[in-house]
C-alpha distance (Angstrom), angle and dihedral (degrees) to the residues before:
residue distance angle dihedral
X1 . . .
X2 3.81 . .
X3 3.80 127.5 .
X4 3.81 131.3 -168.1
X5 3.80 114.8 -139.1
X6 3.81 128.9 -169.2
X7 3.81 108.9 -140.2
X8 3.80 122.2 -158.9
X9 3.79 110.4 -165.4
X10 3.78 95.0 -176.5
X11 3.74 143.5 115.4
X12 3.77 122.0 -25.1
X13 3.78 98.4 24.4
X14 3.79 105.3 43.2
X15 3.78 127.5 -134.0
X16 3.81 92.2 -105.7
X17 3.82 91.4 58.7
X18 3.80 93.6 47.3
X19 3.82 91.3 48.8
X20 3.80 90.6 54.3
X21 3.81 90.8 47.1
X22 3.82 88.7 54.1
X23 3.81 89.2 54.8
X24 3.82 89.9 53.2
X25 3.81 91.4 48.9
X26 3.80 90.8 49.2
X27 3.81 91.0 52.8
X28 3.80 90.3 48.7
X29 3.79 88.0 51.6
X30 3.79 91.2 52.9
X31 3.79 90.9 51.1
X32 3.80 98.3 43.1
X33 3.80 100.7 33.9
X34 3.78 106.5 -106.5
X35 3.79 135.3 109.8
X36 3.78 134.3 -150.3
X37 3.80 131.2 -146.2
X38 3.79 111.4 -157.9
X39 3.80 125.2 -148.0
X40 3.80 113.5 -166.9
X41 3.80 115.0 -138.4
X42 3.79 117.7 -166.9
X43 3.80 115.5 -135.5
X44 3.78 137.6 162.8
X45 3.80 120.1 -18.2
X46 3.82 93.8 -1.6
X47 3.79 89.7 55.7
X48 3.79 91.6 48.2
X49 3.81 90.6 50.1
X50 3.82 92.7 49.1
X51 3.81 102.1 37.6
X52 3.78 107.7 12.0
X53 3.80 93.6 -113.7
X54 3.77 140.8 63.9
X55 3.76 118.9 -99.4
X56 3.79 108.3 -103.2
X57 3.79 118.4 -128.0
X58 3.83 92.7 -112.2
X59 3.81 92.0 53.0
X60 3.80 89.7 47.3
X61 3.79 92.6 50.2
X62 3.79 91.6 50.2
X63 3.80 92.3 50.0
X64 3.79 92.9 48.7
X65 3.80 93.8 46.7
X66 3.80 91.1 51.5
X67 3.80 87.3 62.1
X68 3.80 91.5 64.9
């Protein structure tokens, strides 16, 4: 079984923590027979660093809905 997951590596919980959590989820998938496809969504400070502006709620909603 395969799942699509929107991943927000933003403020609060930093990108390094989320990356490690993805590794744990991937190992769980190996053990229990599922896989995950990750879609990165920029938000907050990470979005400002990458694009110069925050991701607006409408853009965020569209990105998340595309994952499903």
